[in-house]
N, C-alpha and C positions, 0 to 999 in steps of 0.2 A: 521672835517678834522683830528684833532689829534687822535680821536678815530679810524678812518679808518687806519691811519698810525700805531697805536699801534696794531690793529688787524692784519695788514699785517705783521708786525714784528713777532708777535706770530706765524702766519702761516708759515713764512719762517723758524723760529726756529724749528717748527714741521717737516718741510720738511728735514732740516739738520739732525734731529734726526732719521727720517725714513731712510735717506740715510745711516747713520752710522749703523743702525740696519740691513739694507740690506747687507752691507759688512760683518758685524759680523755673520749674519745667513749663508752667503755663506761659510765663514771660518769654522764655526761649522759643516755645512753639509759635507764639504770636509773631516774633521777630523773624523766624525762619520762613513763615508762610509767604511773606512778600517776595523775597528773592526766588522762592520756588515758583511762584506765579509768573515771574519774569522768565525763568528757565522754560516753563511750559509754553508760554506765549511766543517766545522767540523761536522755539522749536517748531511750532505750528507755522509761524511766518516763514521760517527757512524752508519748510516743506512746500509752501506756495511758491517761493522763489525757485525751487528746483523744478517745479512744473513749468514756470516761465522759461527757465533755462532749456528745458527739453523742447519747448515749442520753438525756441531760437535754433536749436540744433536741427530739428526737423525741417525748418525753413531753409537751412543751409546744408542739408545733407549731401548735396551734389559737390560741395567743396571739401567733404571729408572722405577719407578712404574707408573701406568697410571695416578694417581693423580698428581705426580710430573711433568710428561710430560705435562699434561694439564695446570698446573700452569705456567710452563716455557713458553708455547705457548701464554698464556694470557698476561704474562708480556712483552714478545717480541712484541706482537700485539699492546699493549698500548704504548710501547717505539717507535715503528714505526710511530704510529699516532702522538705522540708528536713531533717526528723529522720532520714529514711532516708539522705540524703546525708552527714549528720554521722556516723552510725554506719559507713557504708561507708568513708569516708575516715579515720575514727578507727581502724578495724580494719586498714586498709592501713598506717597509721603504726605501729601496734602490731606488725604483721608485720615491718616494716623494722627496728624496734628489737630484736625477738627475734632477727633475723638477726645484728645487730651483737653482741648479748650471746652468741650461740652461738659466734661467732668468738673472743670474748675469754675465754669461760668453758669452752669445750670441752676435755675431757681430751686430752692429747697422744696421738696415734696410736690413738685409740679409734674403732673401727668401730661405727656404729650405723645402724639402718634410717632412711633419709632420703628425702624427696620431692625428687629431683634436679631435676625441672623447676622446682619452686618455688625452689630454691637458685639455679639458673642465671638464672631470670627476675629474681629480686630483685637479683642482683649485676650483671647486665647494665644494669639501669636505675639502680642506684646509681652505677655508673661514668658513665653518660650524664649524670645530674644533677650529679655532681661536676665533669664536664668543662664543663657549661654554667655552673656557678658560677665556674669559674676562667678561662674563655676567653669573652670578650665576643662575642655574636652567633653562638656555636657552635650549629649545628643539624645534624641528620642523620636519615636514614630508617633505622629499624631493622626488619628483617624477621625474624619469629620463626616457627619451625616446631617445635612440641613434640608428641611422640607422646602421644596421648590415653590415659588410663588406665594410664600407666606405673606399675608397682608400686614400692613403696619398695625402695631398693637400699642394700646395706651399703657405706657410705663413711665417711671422716673428714670430717664436714660443714664444720668450720672451715677445713680445708686445701683441700678442693675449692672452696669459695667463694673462697678467696684465689687459687687458680689461675685461676678464671674471671675474677675481678676484674683480675688482672694482664694477661691476654690482651685483655680488653675495653678496659682502659686504653690498651694499646698500639694497638689498632685505632682507638679514638677519636682518639688523638694523631696517628696517621699520616693519617687522613682530614682532620683539622683542618689539619695542615701542608700537605697538598696543596691544600686550599681556599684557603689564604693565597696560594699560588702562582698558582692558576688563576682565582680569583675566582668570580663568579656562574655562569660556564659549567660549573663542576664541581658535581655533585650527590653529596655524600658518602653512602655506604650501608654498612651492616653487616648481615650475615645470620647468624642464630644458629639452630642445629638441635640437638635432643636426641632420640635414639631408641635402642631396644634391638634388637639383631640377633644371632642365634645365640649367646646367652648373654653378650653384650658390650654395655656402655654406650658409646654414641658421642655425643660433643659436638663440634660444629664452630663456629668463629667466623671469618667471612670478611669482608674489607673491600676496598674499591676505592681504597685509599690509595696511598702512595708505592712500596710494594713494597720489596724488599731487594736491595742490591748483593751480589756474590759474597763480598766481605769480611765484610759483616754476617752473611750465612748461615753462614760459617765460624766466626765469633766470637760468635754469638748467645747461647750458653749460658755464655760466660766470665763469671766473677765480676767485677763492677765495669765491664763493658763496656756502654756506652750510647750511643745516637745523639742523645740529648736534650741540650740546653744544660746547663751547670753549674748545679746546684741544682734541676733539674727531674726528674732521674732518678738512682737509686742504682746502676743497673747490676746489681742483684741479682734483679730480678723474674723473668726468664726462667730463671735457674739454680734459683731456689726453685720455680718452676712445674714444671720438669722433675723435680726431686726429689720433689715432691708426687705427681705422676702416675706416674712410673716406679719410684721406690724405695718410696714409701709405699703406693701402690695397685697395684703390679705391672702397670701399664698401659704405654701408649706415648703419646708426644707427638711428632707429626710436623707438617710444614708444607710448603706449596707457595707459592712467591712469585715474581712476575715484576716486575722493576724498572719502576716507572712505572705499573703496572697494579693491584697489590694483593697481598694475602696471605691465605691460609686456614690456620688451625691445626686439627689434628685431635687430639682426646683420645679414647683408647680404653681402657676399664677392664674387666677381666673381672669378671663379676657374682658376688660371693661369696654363698654360701647363708647365710641368717641362722640 
């Protein structure tokens, strides 16, 4: 009994720590967004200045040798390419930050039209990069299959993103754990799919990791049950995920798992009319 109480206290401390980190990350994200906007805007302004520069060069081409003109054109072309890359990656960073702020600021239980493919993609890759930051030499093949032109769907974005993140985190962890056991002979893979069929949104996340024992299958949604070492898991992720999908979105969360071979989770959500 004392051991259970101690474990519970440690898990609650971990939850408090995660809550504090969540607030901190939201604050950091907000502060970073402004300088990123400046970077993007100045890159776009610089691109316009390069166009003005080329007009001046063209007006004075008679005063330049052919070699000098070609060199100027090459330099300007390289600069334009660099500016485009700065804008592209800056806007990507802004997109990630907006996702973080969406989670922290979203109104509780508020359904809004959302780009589900965008949400899933962002949080799949956030999970991947978080795993790479925490586990040395972690690498994985991620296969994505997103339905094209999927219309916006009424969901609670901050909750759906949390559910995707929880499932992806578990998949990343199990393939990492298996890779530690099998070494280079094992090629970790995760497959993610989003599609709409017969008025339902379907999201699946499949991995070729450790799979689940019968005990884990039975206890998967228990509060504070985790297969991760102490301090690495709260044991609340799957219970929260099921609550988000089944209670908040009136959907279903199911899974198939074979011990030693892998697991696939299926999210099904009825599409609400906006």
